[in-house]
C-alpha positions in Angstrom: 234.3 0.4 16.0 234.0 -1.6 12.7 231.5 1.1 11.4 233.9 3.9 12.2 236.9 2.1 10.9 235.2 1.6 7.5 234.7 5.4 7.3 238.3 6.4 8.0 240.5 3.4 6.9 241.4 5.1 3.7 242.8 8.0 5.7 245.0 5.8 8.0 248.5 4.6 7.3 248.2 0.8 7.9 251.6 -1.0 8.1 252.3 -4.5 9.3 250.3 -5.1 12.4 251.1 -7.7 15.0 248.0 -8.2 17.3 248.6 -9.6 20.8 245.8 -11.4 22.6 245.7 -13.5 25.8 245.2 -13.2 29.5 248.6 -12.4 30.8 251.9 -11.1 29.4 250.5 -9.0 26.5 252.3 -5.9 27.5 255.8 -7.3 28.0 255.6 -9.5 24.9 254.7 -6.5 22.9 257.4 -4.3 24.3 260.1 -7.0 23.8 259.1 -7.3 20.1 258.7 -3.5 19.6 262.0 -2.7 21.2 263.8 -5.3 19.2 262.3 -4.2 15.9 263.2 -0.5 16.7 266.7 -1.5 17.7 267.2 -3.6 14.5 266.3 -0.5 12.4 262.5 -0.6 11.8 260.2 2.2 12.7 257.8 0.7 15.2 254.9 1.7 17.4 253.5 -0.2 20.4 250.0 0.3 21.7 249.4 -1.1 25.2 246.9 -0.5 28.0 246.1 0.5 30.6 248.7 3.1 31.8 250.0 3.3 35.3 250.7 7.1 35.8 250.1 8.9 32.5 248.3 8.2 29.2 251.5 8.7 27.2 252.6 5.2 28.3 250.0 3.6 26.1 251.5 5.0 22.8 255.1 4.1 22.4 256.9 5.1 19.3 260.5 4.2 18.3 261.8 3.7 21.8 260.0 6.4 23.7 256.6 7.1 25.2 254.6 9.5 23.0 255.0 13.2 23.7 252.1 15.5 24.6 252.6 17.2 21.3 252.3 14.0 19.2 249.1 13.0 21.1 247.6 16.5 20.8 248.3 16.6 17.0 246.8 13.1 16.6 243.8 14.2 18.6 243.3 17.2 16.3 243.7 15.0 13.2 241.0 12.6 14.5 238.6 15.4 15.3 238.9 16.5 11.6 238.4 12.9 10.3 235.0 12.3 11.9 231.8 14.3 12.6 230.9 15.0 16.2 228.2 12.3 16.2 230.6 9.6 15.3 233.2 10.9 17.8 230.7 10.9 20.6 229.7 7.3 19.7 233.2 6.0 20.4 234.1 4.6 23.8 237.2 5.8 25.6 239.2 2.8 24.5 237.9 2.9 20.9 238.9 6.6 20.6 242.3 6.0 22.0 242.9 3.0 19.7 242.2 5.2 16.7 244.3 8.0 18.2 247.2 5.6 18.5 246.9 4.5 14.9 247.1 8.1 13.8 250.1 8.7 16.1 251.8 5.7 14.5 251.7 7.2 11.0 254.9 6.3 9.1 255.7 3.2 11.2 256.7 0.0 9.4 255.4 -2.2 12.2 252.7 -1.7 14.8 252.4 -4.0 17.9 248.8 -3.7 19.0 247.7 -5.2 22.3 244.0 -6.1 22.7 242.3 -4.4 25.6 239.7 -7.0 26.6 239.0 -10.3 24.8 239.9 -10.4 21.2 237.0 -10.9 18.7 235.1 -7.8 19.7 238.0 -5.7 21.0 238.5 -2.3 19.3 242.0 -3.4 18.1 240.5 -6.4 16.2 239.2 -4.3 13.3 242.6 -3.7 11.7 244.2 -6.1 9.2 246.9 -8.1 11.0 249.7 -10.1 9.5 250.3 -12.0 12.7 248.6 -12.7 16.0 250.6 -13.6 19.2 248.6 -15.5 21.8 250.0 -15.2 25.4 248.8 -17.6 28.1 245.0 -17.7 28.4 243.2 -18.4 31.7 240.1 -17.3 33.6 239.8 -13.5 33.8 237.0 -11.0 33.1 234.5 -13.8 33.3 231.5 -11.5 33.4 232.5 -10.2 29.9 234.2 -13.2 28.3 232.6 -16.3 29.7 232.9 -18.6 32.7 235.1 -21.3 31.2 238.6 -21.3 29.6 237.0 -22.7 26.4 234.6 -19.8 26.0 237.3 -17.2 26.9 239.8 -18.8 24.4 237.1 -18.9 21.7 236.4 -15.2 21.9 240.1 -14.3 22.1 241.2 -16.6 19.3 238.4 -15.5 17.0 240.5 -12.4 16.5 243.0 -14.4 14.4 242.9 -13.4 10.7 245.5 -15.6 9.1 248.5 -16.6 11.2 249.1 -17.0 14.9 251.7 -18.2 17.4 250.6 -19.7 20.7 252.7 -19.2 23.8 252.9 -22.2 26.1 249.4 -22.8 27.4 248.8 -24.5 30.8 245.1 -25.0 29.9 244.7 -27.7 27.3 241.3 -26.3 26.2 243.2 -23.4 24.6 245.0 -25.8 22.2 241.8 -27.7 21.5 240.0 -24.4 20.5 243.0 -23.2 18.5 243.3 -26.5 16.4 239.6 -26.6 15.8 239.8 -23.1 14.4 242.8 -23.9 12.3 240.9 -26.7 10.6 237.6 -24.8 10.2 239.1 -21.5 9.0 242.3 -22.7 7.2 244.5 -20.4 9.3 248.1 -21.0 10.3 248.6 -21.6 14.0 252.0 -22.5 15.4 253.2 -23.4 18.9 256.0 -21.1 20.0 258.5 -23.9 20.1 258.0 -24.6 16.4 259.5 -21.2 15.6 262.5 -21.3 18.1 265.8 -23.0 17.3 268.9 -23.9 19.3 270.6 -20.6 18.6 267.4 -18.8 19.8 267.4 -20.6 23.1 271.0 -19.6 23.7 270.2 -16.0 23.0 267.1 -16.1 25.1 269.1 -17.4 28.1 271.6 -14.6 27.6 269.0 -11.9 27.3 267.1 -13.2 30.3 270.3 -13.1 32.4 271.2 -9.6 31.3 267.7 -8.3 32.0 267.2 -10.4 35.2 263.9 -11.7 33.9 261.6 -13.9 35.9 260.5 -17.2 34.3 257.2 -15.9 33.0 258.9 -12.9 31.4 261.4 -15.2 29.7 258.4 -17.0 28.2 257.1 -13.7 26.9 260.5 -12.9 25.5 260.5 -16.3 23.7 257.1 -15.5 22.1 258.4 -12.2 20.8 261.5 -13.9 19.3 259.3 -16.5 17.6 257.6 -13.5 15.9 260.9 -12.2 14.6 261.6 -15.7 13.2 258.1 -15.7 11.6 259.1 -12.6 9.8 262.6 -13.9 9.0 264.2 -11.0 10.8 267.7 -11.5 12.2 268.4 -10.2 15.7 271.1 -10.0 18.3 271.1 -10.1 22.1 271.8 -6.4 22.2 268.6 -5.6 20.4 266.7 -6.3 23.6 268.9 -4.1 25.8 266.2 -1.6 26.8 263.2 -3.9 26.3 261.7 -4.2 29.9 258.3 -2.8 30.5 257.8 -1.1 33.8 255.3 -2.6 36.3 256.2 -6.3 35.7 258.2 -7.5 38.7 259.9 -4.1 38.6 262.1 -2.9 41.5 261.4 0.6 42.5 263.7 0.4 45.5 266.0 -2.3 46.8 263.2 -3.7 49.0 260.1 -2.9 46.9 258.8 -4.8 43.8 255.7 -3.7 41.9 253.6 -5.8 39.5 250.4 -4.9 37.8 249.1 -8.6 37.7 245.5 -9.0 38.8 244.4 -12.6 38.3 245.3 -16.1 39.5 247.6 -16.9 36.5 249.6 -13.8 37.3 249.7 -14.6 41.0 251.0 -18.1 40.3 253.8 -16.6 38.1 254.7 -14.2 40.9 255.0 -17.0 43.4 257.1 -19.2 41.1 259.4 -16.2 40.5 259.8 -15.0 44.1 259.7 -18.1 46.2 261.1 -18.9 48.8 261.5 -15.2 49.8 258.8 -13.6 51.9 257.2 -10.2 51.3 254.8 -7.8 52.9 252.1 -7.7 50.2 250.5 -4.3 49.5 247.2 -5.3 48.0 243.7 -4.3 46.9 241.3 -5.7 44.3 238.3 -4.8 42.1 235.0 -6.4 43.0 235.0 -8.6 39.9 238.3 -10.2 40.6 238.8 -13.6 42.2 240.7 -12.1 45.1 240.2 -14.9 47.5 242.0 -17.4 45.2 244.6 -14.8 44.4 245.4 -14.2 48.1 245.4 -18.0 48.7 248.0 -18.4 46.0 250.2 -15.5 47.3 250.0 -16.8 50.9 253.3 -18.9 50.7 255.3 -15.8 50.0 253.4 -13.5 52.3 254.6 -12.2 55.7 251.3 -10.3 55.9 249.0 -8.2 53.8 248.7 -4.4 53.9 245.6 -3.1 52.3 246.1 0.1 50.2 243.1 2.4 49.8 242.1 3.2 46.2 239.6 5.8 45.1 237.6 3.9 42.5 234.0 2.7 42.5 235.0 -0.7 41.1 237.2 -1.5 44.2 236.0 -4.0 46.7 235.3 -2.6 50.2 238.1 -2.9 52.7 235.8 -4.7 55.1 235.2 -7.5 52.6 238.9 -7.8 51.8 239.6 -8.0 55.6 237.0 -10.7 56.0 238.6 -12.6 53.1 242.0 -12.4 54.7 240.6 -13.6 58.0 239.0 -16.6 56.4 242.4 -17.4 54.8 244.2 -16.9 58.1 246.4 -14.2 56.6 247.4 -11.4 59.0 246.7 -7.9 57.7 246.9 -4.2 58.4 246.1 -1.1 56.4 249.0 0.3 54.5 250.6 3.4 56.0 254.4 3.4 55.3 257.3 1.5 54.0 259.7 0.0 56.6 263.3 -0.3 55.5 263.9 -3.7 57.0 261.2 -5.6 55.1 260.7 -6.6 51.5 257.5 -5.5 49.8 255.4 -6.7 46.8 252.8 -4.3 45.5 250.3 -6.4 43.6 246.6 -6.3 42.5 246.1 -4.2 39.4 247.4 -1.2 37.5 245.3 0.9 40.0 247.0 -0.6 43.0 250.5 0.1 41.6 249.4 3.6 40.6 248.0 4.4 44.0 251.1 3.1 45.7 253.5 5.0 43.4 251.7 8.3 43.8 251.8 7.9 47.6 255.3 6.5 47.8 256.8 9.0 45.4 255.0 11.8 47.1 
């Protein structure tokens, strides 16, 4: 990606880029900030991943998911920029990252969410004026490292000049950040350092109007700290349409879907939904810590219904069943929604996608 970027950077329109790294909350933090900037009057793009139902979700421009026409024109432009050998050398995510940058031509701000990690992520090659760091915890250990310290290091190495840290439950994150601040002479702020009494009042009002769970309110706070960093005034109404689908989203009066897929996300879900009980529609990739996740979800679980997913990365249903038995959690295989029960669909983007395709017919 750095090699390709050097070849084409003079052909790209690079505005102010806010890079978002972290384990959880990148998508919603980015959407809060992008929607606010757009509502205030700035032209703004938001690049997020993965998508739930269609690719257009990844490339959001001025309040809307990108059109097929915009994506196709951007694709044609990219094909003209690079020879076939270079195009073929790009991974899917690298290609779509450059595609998004072309689609965002003319934007004053781009909110760019890292796909995996930070330092070596495709999104890290672009010049950033600010990095937002959402909560960091264990996830993707086979790629990023087996400790929070190692994961935080590879993520925070993406910071170029200034960063704002969301509240971190892992003290190692702060230790890594402050060590980097001293060694690299970069500006690193805690989110509370850029929030004032008036902001807290507005955050409470926005949270109430949007019915935000506690962890989503924290993501909102991080996005507002970014506005303060840029000295951009905002109003409560600027966040009116800022919610990102798939984050504790109600698709029916008794069905909530959430694309969370790690222990940190599970803890946030339990904090938000307790003491209510739910039938949990679930499945997991092999590399996820699904035993710990299911243990965390157990207090709000009536029982688990395993949804089948056609993906080679998914753990076998028999292994998931054995795990549930060891945790003394009752289970069945998902077949239908019953009107008299509350449901939580949780496990990953693929779980939510599989459910929505089946549920929506």
